[in-house]
N, C-alpha and C positions, 0 to 999 in steps of 0.2 A: 447644705443640712445641721441642724444644731448640733452642738459638741453632747449634751446630753441625750439626741434619740442613738447618736455614735456610739457614745457609751451602752445604751441597751441593746442597742445588735449586736456589741460585740459580746455580751453579757449573755444576750441568748445562746449564740454560738458556742460560746463556752462551755455555757450549760447540756447544749448539744451534742457536741463530738464526741464525749466518751460513748456516747449513746451508737452513735452511727461507729464509730470506731469499733464497740462490741460487736455490732451486728457487721461490718465486713469480714472481723474475726470469726466470725460463726457461720458466714458464709463460706471463708476459704477451708476452715478445718471441715466443712461436709463435704467440700470437692474432693480435698485430702484423700478424706474417710473415702470417697467413690470410688477413686483411682485407686487406692489401696487394695479395695475388694475386687477390686479389676484384674490389677498385678497377681492377686491371690489365686485368682478363678482360672487365670493363663497358667500360673505355676503349677494348680490342680491338673489343666490339661496337659501340659507339657510333659508332668510328671505321668500321666497315665500313657501317653502318645511314647514315655520312654520303655516303660512297663512290657507296652502292646510291642515293639518294635523288638524286645530283649526275647518275647515267644515267639520271634519269626512274623509277624504280622506285617502286611505292607501298610503302614500308617500314612507314608508319604502319598499316598495316591487316594487315599479312600475317607482322609481324616474332616475332608472338607465339606464330604458329602454325607459324614456324619451326623454334621451339627444341625444347627434350629434352621439358618438363614434360607431363603427361596434362593433355587439355582434355577435356569434355563431349563428346557431340553437338550440342548445346541449342547451344556456342559455336561450333560450327563453322557451324551452319546457321543461327545468326546471322552471321557472317563472310560465309558465301557471298550469303546474303540483302542484306548491304550493298553488300557488291562491285555485287549486281543496280542496288539501289537508285543507287547512285554512276552506275553508264552507266547507268540512265534520266535520270537528273538533270541529266547533262552533255549526253544529247541533246537533253530536254526547254530547256533556256537556248539550247543552239544552235538549234533552232529558233522559239524565242520570239525569238531575237532579228532574228534572219531575216524574220519574220513584222514585227515591229514593224517593220525597216528596210521593207520593202514597204508598209508602211499609210502609213508617212511619205511614202513614193515616190507612192504613189498622192497622197494629198492635196495635195503638191507639185504634182503634175500637175492635177489638179483645179483649184487654184490659178491655174495656168497657162495650162489654158482658157478658165478664169471672164474671163480679163484680155484673152483677146483673139487669144493665141498659139496658132497650131493646129501650127507645124511641129513633126514628130517630131524626139524629140534623137538623138544619134546613138547612144548607149550601148541606146536602146529595138530599133536596129534590128538592133543586131548582140548583141542578147539571147535565147542560146536558150530556146525556149518549156520549160517545166515541165510536165510530167506530171501529170495531174486525178486527182484521189479518186473510189472507186467513188460509184457513183450511190448508195448511203445514207448514205456520205457527206455528200455535196452534198443531200442532202435533211434531214439532221438539221443539216447548216450553216446551211442557207436557215431552218428552221424559229428555229431560235436567231436569226437574226438578225432576223427579222419580228418575233420575241418581244422583242426591243430594242427595235426603231424604234417598237413600234408601245405599248411601254408607257412607256418612257423611263427603264426600267430596267438597270442598267450591271452584269455582271457582273464578278465576279471575277477575281483574275489566277490562281486557285487551280481557278478553272471554266475557265478560257480553256485552261491547259496539262496540263488531266485531257483536254481535247476532243480537245487535238491529239494527242494518244499513239494515240486512234484512227484518225488519218488514217493510210490507206494499210497498218494493219497486217493480218495476218492472227491474230496469234496471240490466241486465244481469251482465254488468260487474261490478257496483259497490257489486253486491249480493254477486257474484263468487270472488272477492279478499278481500271482509267479509269473508268469509266464509273460506279462506285459512287460512288467518291468525288467526278465531279462532281456526283451527283444529290445527293451530302451536304452539299457546298457550295451547289448554287440553294438545299435547303431551309431552309440558315441565311439566306442569300439572301432568302428569301421571309418569313421570322419578322423578318430586320430590316426590309423594306418594310414590312409589317403593324403593327409596332409605331410606323413614322413615319406609320401611319394610309393609307398609299398602297396602299388594297386592289386597284386593277387589277394593279398591276406585280406584286403579290406575289402574285395567283392565278395570274399568267402564269408567274411564276418557281416557281410549285409545280407546275403544268402540264409548264413543260420537265422539273421534276427528274421528277414520276412517269414521264416518257419515256425518260428517259436509266435510271433505277431499271428501268423492264420491257425494256431492252435487253440492260442487265447482268443480268437474270435468265436472260436465254435463252441468253446466254454460258455462264453459267454452269452451268447447268442440260445444255447442250451439252457442255461438261465432265463432268458429273457422269454423265451418262448414258453416256459413253465409256469412263468406267472408270478415266482417268489424271488424274484429280482428287485434292490435296488435303485436310488439313483447311485449310488457310486457303481452297480453296476452296468447301468445307463450309461454313465460317463466312461466309465473306462472301454465300454464296444464302443463309444464315438473314438477314442483314441487311436481304437484299435485300424477302425475303417478308414481313420482319417492317415495315418500313419503306413496303409495299406491299399492309398490312394484314392477310394473309392470317396469322396469332397462329396458328395450328393447325399450321401446315407449318413454320414460321420453330421452335416449339418444338420436332419433331421431331427438325429438324436439329442444334438446339443441343445434345439429346440423344444425336445420333450424334455429334457433334462432342466431346463429353464420353467416351463410349464408346471411343473411337477413339482420342483423346488420352492413354493412361493410360502412366506411366512405370513401369518395375519399380522398385524401395529396395531398400539392404543387406540390409534386414529383414526381408525374403519381402514386405510390403507393396508399394502403388503410390501415385503422387500423379499430375494433373492437370501437364500442360503448359502452356504459354501458352494456345493456343489453347482448352483444357480448360477451365482458370479462366474462362479470357475468356465462352464460352460459357456455364457455372456463372452466372455473376452475372448474364448476359444472361436465362438463361431463368428466372431468380428473380425479375428484374424483371417479366417479363410474367407471372410467376405473383401479383404483386403486384396487375397490372394485369385479370387476371381476377378475382382477388378481392374488390378494394375499386371497379375502375372501372367504365365501362360496359360492358365486353366483353360477349358473348356467342355460345356456341358456335352453330355454323351448323344444328347436330344435336344433340336432345336424345339422351343414353346411351342412357335408356328406350325409344326409339323404334327402336334396330336391333333387326332380328329375330336372335335366337338360337338356336343347336338347342336343340330339347328344350322353350321356353319355349313 
């Protein structure tokens, strides 16, 4: 290349360089300005959240629902379930604190009577009577107390809190799911007691677990037969049937949940939701138990009368 051509190219580059540098500077300034505006918007949102939190609003759960970006129905359902769970948890904690205070108060009363002091306290005479639970709740509480007293087994806090959700409630769904969780916790306690060699206590806990599971099954069947059940109710009923040994009914219910919990995809296919995937997993476990375990169907399929046979 000739020296004059090289010098010409260098001169052109030297002339164009300030323009390119200015353009890059402008682009960088625009990016910084956009970033600054975004940070100011986030700061304004944060100040608004702080003010709403100071007013007592539950901003941690509702903030993303109030924004403009799209969310799926699963996320909205999860947020609603979370809200209900938090409400139930607060009610349970309050009720548990009240019952523990009442238990401590009665223990002090028993110690006072054992010491020979029979004079009633002033607060006892002023206390208003509390409403009594219905007959079924009193019966369940009595049986649970007899079980603990006769075996020396100590019920876990999870069982106690789930049993308290049944007291005075007429909501079949809440009662059923509370009884199911209590039955599962009692089964775990029974397994722990059996591993410790406390056979009688383990048997009593197992009987209490089966009683709660049977009550939960009755409540869930009421929901399912009434037509207002959800996928969660059908899945819980399948768990009850499986826990109580009715494997065939449990497998049929798991299959029904899988059929009901299908979500269409943009490409035209479909996939299972949360309960559909859980039901598929549970059904595969049942299939393994049927193929590899000692479970046998109640009736041989060859013995079923079919038309034309």
